[in-house]
N, C-alpha and C positions, 0 to 999 in steps of 0.2 A: 705550759706545754711540757709533757714528760719526755723522758729520753726516748721512749718508743716512738712518739710522734716525730721527734727530731730525726731519728734514724730513717723514718719513712720519707720525710721531706728531703733529706740528703740523698737518699736512694733515687728519688724522683728526679732531682736535678742531675745526678750522675747519668741516669738513663737517657735524659734529654740530650745531654752533651754528647754521649756516645752515639746516639741516633743521628745527631746533626753532623758529626764527623764522618760517620759511615755514609750518610747521604752525599756529602761532599766528595768523598773518595769514589763513590759509585758514579757520580756525574762526570768526574775527571776521567774515569775508566771508559765511559760510554763515548764521550765527545773528544777525547785526547787526540791531537794530531801532531805527529813529528814534523819539525821544520823541514821544508823542501831543500834538498841539496842543490837542485837546479830547476829551472823553469820546466814545467810539464811539456811546454811547447817552445823549445829554444828559438830565439829570434836571431836570424842571421843578419846582423847589422851590415856586414860587407855587401851582401846581395841587395839589401835595401838601398844602400848608398849607390851601388852600381846602377840600380834601376832608375835613380833620379838624375844620372849624369846627363842624359839627353834633355831632360826638362830644364836643368840648370843652364845648359848650353843655349837652349832656345830663349830662356829668360834674359840671358846676358846680351843677346842680340849680336849683330855683326860687329866684328872688331874694326878699329880705325883703319887697319890695313885693308880690310875688305871694302869698307866704305869709300876709301880713296880711289879705288878702281871703278867705282860707279858714280863718283861725284862729278859736279859740273863747275867749271871755272866761271861760266856766266852767272850761275846761281850764287857762287861764292862772291862775285863782284857785287851782286845785289844785296846779299846779307851783310857784306862788309860796310855798307852805307851806315850801319849802326856804329861802326868804329871810326868813321872818317872824321868825326868831330875832334878826335884826339890824335889821329895818326895820319901821316902822309905816306904815299907808297912809291913816289917817283924816285928814280936813281939820283941820289944826291939831294933829295928833297929835305926841307927844313924840319926840324923837330917841332912838335906842338906840345900839348900836355903830355903826350906819350912820344916815344922815339919814332923816327922814320923806319918803315918796315921793309924797305928794299933789301932783298937778300937775307931776310930774317930766318927762313927755314934752313936748318942745318948750321946756323951761326951760333957761336958761344953766347950764352945768356949774359946780358949786361956788358957788352963789349964796345958799344958805340961811344967813342971818346967824347963826343959833343953833347951827350945827354947825361943829366944828373940823376942817376938811378938811386932807388932806395937801398938801404942796407940789406934788406931781404933779397933783392935781386942780385946785389953784388955777392952775397953769400951763397947764391944758388949755383951749384956746380953743374957741369955738363953743357949740352947745347940744346937749341930748340929743335929737338927731334919730333917725329910725328906723335909719339905717345905723350910727351910733355905738352906739346901744343894742344892736343885733344883734352888733356886734363885741365890745362890752364883756361882754355876757352869754355870748358864746362862750368867751372867756378874758380875764378882767379884767386880768391882769398883762401881757398882750401888747397889749391895746387902749390902755391908759394905763400905761406902765411906771412902776414904783416907787410905785404907789398902795398904800394899806394894806388894801384889801379882800382877804380870804383865800379867798373863794369860788372854787372851781376852774372854774366855768362850766357851761353847759348844752350838751351835745353835739348834741342833736337840734334841727335848724332849726325844726321845727314847734312844739316846746316853747318856744323863744325867741320865736317869733312870737306865740304865745298869751299869754305873759307880757307882752310889749310891748303887745299889744292890751288886756290887763287893766289895765296901768299907764296906758294912754291913757284908759281909762274913769274914772280917778280924777281927775276935773276937772269944774268947772262948765261949762267950754267946751272940750271935747276938740278937739285940732287935727285937721285933715283927714287922712284916710288918703292915702297916696301914690297918684298916678295910675298905672295899669298901662301900661307901654310896649307898643306893638304888637310882635308876634312878630318881624316883619321888622327892627324897630329893634334888638331884642336880638341877633339873629343878626349884624346889621351891626356892632354894637359888639364882639362876640366875634371876628368876622372881622378887624376892625382890630387887635385885640390880638394875634391869632395871626400876622398878617402882619408886625407890628412885631417880633415875636420870631423870625420865620423867618430863616434865614441867607441871605446874598446869593447869587444864582445864580452858578455857576462860569463 
């Protein structure tokens, strides 16, 4: 191949490369998009969170405070039969597998001197208030981890409220029922929780 043919071949390759580069630049020019600085349709996460407040409140259901005001001592006595194998309720009654429960509502946790409590119970601070009793009767192992009670819990909130109301009656001086919060206060509390959990706006 002579030098003339080599020049022609080199020219052909050069033209091909230039055409390819030019075509790539042309495509970039036609289809180029600058990155968006913000969403074309900004999403107001605050308003979305606010819109779900009522739904969250409905899903959560009535509070233990509300349920106690509609609970039944008679129903509580009936449901408590599940507990009677391990607990007595009479004033001065003997302990069984579990402690006697006379006057338990409002009483400090693990304070019956005649009962051998687990370390978990001894380490639990506070008293048997309505909230703790509700959590404990829901699932004892979750409410106070490592305690020795083998009862799986009561799934129905109304059953728990009735049992707690019944236990409250086992006293010479039952503690006051909790005051009911106004509906607006409940919604505000749920709204605050939802807003705290909501992601920051973009």
